[in-house]
C-alpha positions in Angstrom: 130.6 96.3 163.0 130.5 100.1 162.8 127.4 102.3 163.4 127.0 103.1 159.7 126.8 99.3 158.9 124.3 98.9 161.7 122.1 101.8 160.3 122.2 100.3 156.8 121.4 96.8 158.2 118.5 98.1 160.1 117.1 100.0 157.1 117.6 97.0 154.9 115.8 94.6 157.3 112.9 97.0 157.8 112.7 97.5 154.0 112.1 93.8 153.5 109.6 93.7 156.4 111.8 92.1 159.0 112.7 95.2 161.1 110.8 97.3 163.5 107.1 97.0 162.8 104.6 100.0 162.4 103.5 102.3 163.9 107.2 102.9 164.8 109.0 105.0 162.3 111.8 103.3 160.4 113.5 104.6 157.3 113.6 101.2 155.5 109.8 100.8 156.1 109.2 104.3 154.8 111.2 103.4 151.6 109.3 100.2 151.1 105.9 101.9 151.6 106.9 104.7 149.2 108.0 102.4 146.3 104.7 102.1 144.6 104.4 106.0 144.4 108.0 106.6 143.2 106.8 107.9 139.8 104.1 110.2 141.2 105.9 111.5 144.3 109.7 110.7 144.1 110.4 112.8 147.2 108.9 110.1 149.2 111.7 107.8 148.3 114.5 110.4 147.9 114.4 111.9 151.4 114.4 108.8 153.5 117.2 107.4 151.2 119.2 110.7 151.6 118.7 110.5 155.4 120.0 107.0 155.5 123.1 107.9 153.4 123.8 111.3 155.2 123.5 109.6 158.6 125.8 106.7 157.7 128.3 109.1 156.1 128.4 111.4 159.2 129.0 108.5 161.5 131.9 107.3 159.3 133.4 110.8 159.2 132.9 111.3 163.0 134.6 107.9 163.7 137.5 108.7 161.4 138.0 112.0 163.1 137.9 110.6 166.5 140.3 107.8 165.5 142.8 110.4 164.1 142.4 112.6 167.3 142.7 109.9 169.9 145.2 107.4 168.3 148.7 108.8 168.4 150.0 106.3 165.9 147.7 107.6 163.2 148.7 111.2 163.6 151.7 110.7 161.4 
């Protein structure tokens, strides 16, 4: 499993309450706690969600770049 998948899995588990428990910060828990306030303060949901997406995307791009640089068969 790749790092991005692990990040999404950890966020999903903490969103449903089966991940790291408070007081430790966890993006999924931040999202679940912010859901009741989504209409009043949407930034409470948007920023942790963006952090999850951007981090997963960066790890995917980093992995692809390293694979291209280190694997001579993929250089084409």
